[in-house]
N, C-alpha and C positions, 0 to 999 in steps of 0.2 A: 713299595707296596702299592698295588693299584687301588684306586679310589672308586672306580666305576663298578657296579655290581656284575655286569657282564665280564669285565676283565678279571675280576676276582674268580668267577666261576671258570673262565678259560684257564687261569693259572692252576686251579685245583685239578681240572681235567688233564692238563698237560702233565702235571706231577704224577698223576695216577698212571697215565699212558707211559710215561718215561720209566717208572718203576716196573711196570708190566713188561715192556719191551726189553729193559736190561735183563730181567729174569729169563725171558725167552732166548735171548742171544746167548746168555750163559749156558743155558740147557743145550743149545745147538753146538757151541764150542766144546762142551763136554762130550757130546755124542761124537763129534768129528774127531777129537782126541783119542777116544776109546777105540775107534776104527783104526787109526793110525798106530796105536800101541798094541793092537790084538796080536796074539802070538801065532795062532793057526788060522787057516783059511776059513774053516767052519764057523769059528767064532766071529771072525771078521765079516763074513756074509750076513750073519744074524744082526750084527751091530750096524752093518751098512744099510739093512732095510729100515731100521729105526732111524738112522740119520737122514735117509732119503725122505722119510715121511716128515720129520721135523723141518727139513730144508724146503720141501714143497709147500708146506703150510706157511713158512716164513715168507716164501716168495709170493703167495696169494695174499698175504696180509701186508705186503710192501714192507716188510721188516728188513729184507735184503733184496737188492736188485736181482731180477730174474737171471741176468747173465752171470752175476757172482754166484748165484745158487748152482747154475749148470756147470760152471767152472769148478767149483768144489766137489760137486757129485762126480764129474769126470775124474778129478784127481783121486778121489777115494776109490772109485771103481778101478782105476789103474793100479792102485796099491793093492787092493784085494786080488786082482788078477795076478799080480807079481807074486803074492803069497801063494796062490793056488799052484803056480807053475814051479 
C-alpha cells in the first residue's frame, strides 16, 4: 500500500479507470460478437452501426489502438457484406 497521499490518490484513480475501461471493452466485445452471430443482413447492418459507434468512441478515448479499431471494423464490414450477398 502506498504511504504518500498522491500515490494513494493515483491508486484510487487507476482502480476507477480500470473498472470503467473493463466495462467498456466488454460492451465492445459483446457488440462485435452480436454482429458476427447475426442471422440476416438487415439485423447485421443495424448491429454494425452500433458496433462502429462503440469502436470509434474507444479509439478516440485510447481504449483500443486506432489501427486495431480499423481492422475490426473492416472485418465486420466484410462479414456483413458476405451476409448480404
